[in-house]
C-alpha positions in Angstrom: 0.1 -0.1 0.0 1.4 3.4 -1.0 -0.1 6.8 -0.2 0.2 10.1 -2.2 -1.0 13.7 -1.1 -2.0 16.6 -3.3 -2.0 20.0 -1.5 -4.4 22.9 -2.8 -4.9 26.3 -1.3 -8.0 28.6 -0.8 -9.2 31.5 0.9 -12.5 31.9 2.5 -14.6 33.6 5.1 -16.9 32.2 7.7 -18.1 32.7 11.3 -19.0 30.2 13.7 -22.5 30.8 15.2 -25.9 29.2 15.8 -29.0 31.0 14.9 -30.7 29.4 17.9 -28.3 31.1 20.2 -27.9 34.5 21.3 -25.0 36.8 20.2 -23.7 36.5 23.8 -23.9 32.7 23.8 -22.2 32.5 20.3 -19.3 34.7 21.5 -19.1 32.8 24.8 -18.7 29.4 22.9 -17.1 30.6 19.7 -15.2 33.6 20.7 -13.6 35.8 18.1 -14.9 32.9 15.4 -18.4 34.4 16.3 -17.7 37.9 14.9 -20.9 39.1 13.2 -18.7 40.6 10.4 -17.2 37.4 9.5 -13.5 36.6 9.4 -11.2 34.7 7.0 -8.5 32.2 6.5 -6.0 31.2 4.3 -6.8 27.4 4.0 -4.4 24.5 2.9 -6.2 21.3 1.8 -4.3 18.0 1.6 -6.0 15.1 -0.1 -4.3 11.7 0.5 -5.2 8.7 -1.6 -3.9 5.1 -1.0 -3.7 1.9 -2.9 -1.4 -0.3 -5.2 0.9 1.3 -7.8 0.2 0.5 -11.2 2.8 -1.5 -12.9 2.3 0.0 -16.2 2.4 3.6 -15.2 4.5 3.5 -12.1 1.6 5.8 -10.5 -0.9 5.3 -7.8 -3.0 7.8 -9.4 -2.5 10.6 -12.1 -1.7 13.7 -10.0 -2.9 15.9 -12.9 -6.2 14.3 -12.8 -6.4 14.5 -8.8 -5.6 18.1 -8.9 -8.4 18.7 -11.6 -10.9 16.7 -9.4 -10.2 18.5 -6.3 -10.2 22.1 -8.1 -13.4 21.4 -10.0 -15.2 19.7 -7.2 -13.9 21.5 -4.1 -11.4 24.4 -4.5 -13.1 26.3 -7.2 -16.5 26.2 -5.0 -14.5 27.6 -2.0 -12.1 29.8 -2.9 -12.8 33.6 -2.1 -16.3 32.6 -1.0 -18.2 32.7 2.3 -18.6 29.2 3.7 -21.7 30.0 5.6 -23.4 31.9 2.7 -22.2 30.9 -0.9 -21.2 27.3 -0.8 -23.8 24.6 -1.7 -22.4 21.8 0.3 -22.0 24.0 3.4 -25.6 25.0 3.5 -27.3 24.3 6.9 -23.9 23.3 8.5 -21.8 25.2 11.1 -19.1 26.3 9.0 -16.4 24.5 11.4 -13.2 23.2 9.8 -14.3 19.7 11.1 -17.7 20.2 9.0 -15.7 21.4 6.0 -13.3 18.3 6.1 -16.3 15.9 6.5 -18.0 17.7 3.5 -15.0 17.5 1.3 -14.5 13.8 1.9 -18.3 13.3 0.9 -17.7 15.1 -2.3 -14.2 13.4 -3.1 -14.6 9.9 -1.9 -17.1 8.6 -4.6 -15.0 10.2 -7.5 -11.7 8.8 -6.2 -13.1 5.4 -5.7 -14.6 5.3 -9.1 -10.9 5.7 -10.3 -9.9 2.4 -8.4 -7.9 4.0 -5.5 -9.1 4.8 -2.0 -9.5 8.1 -0.3 -7.2 7.9 2.8 -7.5 11.4 4.4 -8.9 15.0 4.1 -6.6 17.3 6.2 -7.8 21.0 6.2 -5.3 23.6 7.9 -7.3 26.6 9.1 -4.1 28.5 10.4 -0.5 27.2 10.7 -1.4 25.9 14.1 -4.8 24.4 13.6 -5.9 21.6 11.4 -8.4 18.9 11.0 -7.6 15.6 9.6 -10.6 13.2 8.6 -10.2 9.6 7.8 -13.7 8.9 6.6 
């Protein structure tokens, strides 16, 4: 079994808040992330796939194809958007990095599996110090 990772970047705004909570409760739980005027991050996305090397190509997967899949299905929909308002696959979800990683998995997994490899992990860096890794 071999693993290969593709890294992509995107910038997006969001806020963490629940509509059924007061502003005070949201600020108590989510702190600065509940800012009513939003805030943004320069996210880094790492998509790791796993499987066996194809003896004919020497590849696990064509990285050009993986880049296109990630960009067309995820990054192009997230980059310079508001996660709470503009991103269809985040509608109705709290825009946490954890929920974002799960949503990205749900989008990419069936596409990658159809290519004959397995999605191993989605890793989303929100800041250089904070990241989420989701293993499905």
